[in-house]
C-alpha positions in Angstrom: 14.3 21.5 13.9 11.3 23.6 14.9 9.7 22.8 18.3 7.1 20.0 18.2 5.0 21.8 20.8 3.0 25.0 21.1 3.1 28.0 23.3 -0.2 26.9 24.8 1.4 23.6 25.9 4.2 25.5 27.6 1.6 27.7 29.3 -0.2 24.6 30.5 3.0 23.0 31.8 3.9 25.8 34.2 2.1 28.1 36.7 0.7 31.4 35.4 3.2 33.6 37.3 6.3 31.8 35.9 4.8 31.9 32.4 4.1 35.6 32.5 7.5 36.4 33.9 9.1 34.4 31.1 7.0 36.2 28.4 8.0 39.5 30.0 11.7 38.7 29.9 11.4 37.6 26.2 9.4 40.7 25.2 11.8 43.1 26.9 14.8 41.6 25.0 16.3 39.8 27.9 16.7 36.5 26.1 20.1 36.7 24.5 22.6 34.4 22.8 19.9 32.1 21.5 21.3 28.9 19.8 19.5 26.1 18.0 21.2 22.7 18.5 20.4 19.4 16.8 17.4 18.6 19.0 17.6 21.4 21.6 17.7 25.2 22.2 19.8 27.3 24.6 20.0 30.9 25.5 21.2 33.3 28.2 18.6 35.2 30.0 19.4 38.5 31.7 17.5 38.5 35.0 18.7 39.8 38.3 21.9 38.2 37.0 22.6 36.3 33.7 21.6 32.7 33.7 21.7 29.8 31.1 18.6 28.0 29.9 18.1 25.0 27.7 15.3 22.9 26.4 14.5 20.0 24.1 12.9 20.6 20.7 10.6 17.6 21.2 9.6 17.9 24.8 8.0 21.0 26.3 8.2 19.5 29.7 12.0 19.1 29.8 14.4 21.9 30.3 17.2 23.2 32.5 18.4 26.5 33.8 20.7 27.7 36.5 18.3 30.4 37.8 16.5 30.1 41.1 13.7 28.0 39.6 16.2 25.5 38.1 18.1 25.3 41.4 14.8 24.4 43.1 13.9 21.8 40.4 10.9 23.7 39.2 
């Protein structure tokens, strides 16, 4: 199932610094082990250490990660 939201909606849902950092990680090939679930996505991101991320296919405002942002509920 393709996402039901756009990149612009994701950009709107977060602060510019976080969005640009995420785009940079993606463009530099640091998003690995991408998996599509029934209504969700998951991946491992190689930051200062590897961390897991997940998000729903229908809600751009709902996701989880075990990075520092996720640990701070951002």
